[in-house]
C-alpha positions as CSV (number, residue, x, y, z in Angstrom):
1,M,0.0,0.0,0.0
2,G,1.3,3.4,-0.9
3,L,1.2,6.5,1.2
4,K,-1.7,8.8,0.6
5,A,-1.2,12.5,0.4
6,K,-2.4,14.3,3.5
7,K,-5.1,16.8,2.6
8,T,-5.4,19.9,4.8
9,I,-8.0,22.6,4.8
10,N,-6.7,26.2,5.0
11,P,-8.7,28.0,7.6
12,S,-8.5,31.2,5.6
13,H,-10.7,29.5,3.0
14,L,-13.5,28.8,5.5
15,I,-16.4,30.9,6.6
16,F,-18.7,29.6,9.4
17,L,-22.3,30.8,9.5
18,L,-23.5,31.0,13.1
19,G,-27.0,31.3,14.4
20,G,-28.3,31.4,17.9
21,H,-26.7,32.3,21.2
22,D,-26.9,29.2,23.2
23,L,-23.9,28.1,25.2
24,E,-22.5,25.8,22.4
25,M,-22.8,28.5,19.8
26,V,-21.1,31.1,22.0
27,E,-18.2,28.7,22.6
28,I,-17.8,28.0,18.9
29,R,-17.7,31.7,18.3
30,N,-15.0,32.1,21.0
31,I,-12.9,29.4,19.4
32,L,-13.3,30.8,15.9
33,E,-12.3,34.3,17.2
34,Y,-9.3,32.9,19.1
35,K,-8.1,31.0,16.0
36,G,-8.8,33.9,13.6
37,V,-11.2,32.0,11.5
38,S,-13.9,34.0,9.5
39,F,-17.5,33.7,10.6
40,H,-20.8,35.5,10.3
41,D,-23.3,35.6,13.1
42,N,-26.9,35.7,11.8
43,N,-28.0,37.6,14.9
44,K,-25.6,40.5,14.4
45,S,-26.2,43.7,12.4
46,N,-23.5,43.0,9.9
47,N,-24.9,39.6,8.9
48,L,-24.2,37.9,5.6
49,K,-26.9,38.1,2.9
50,L,-27.3,34.8,1.1
51,N,-28.8,34.6,-2.4
52,K,-31.6,32.2,-2.8
């Protein structure tokens, strides 16, 4: 068996869409902020508009 190439995801290519303010969502937001990963919070005034 040959070695498979390790595939990695560059966090700068990710955008997380958050919604709600329960404990789990707040903690996810804190982790994303700490790691510098982009996210949009549906409950904030600068929310992302998605085309339908």
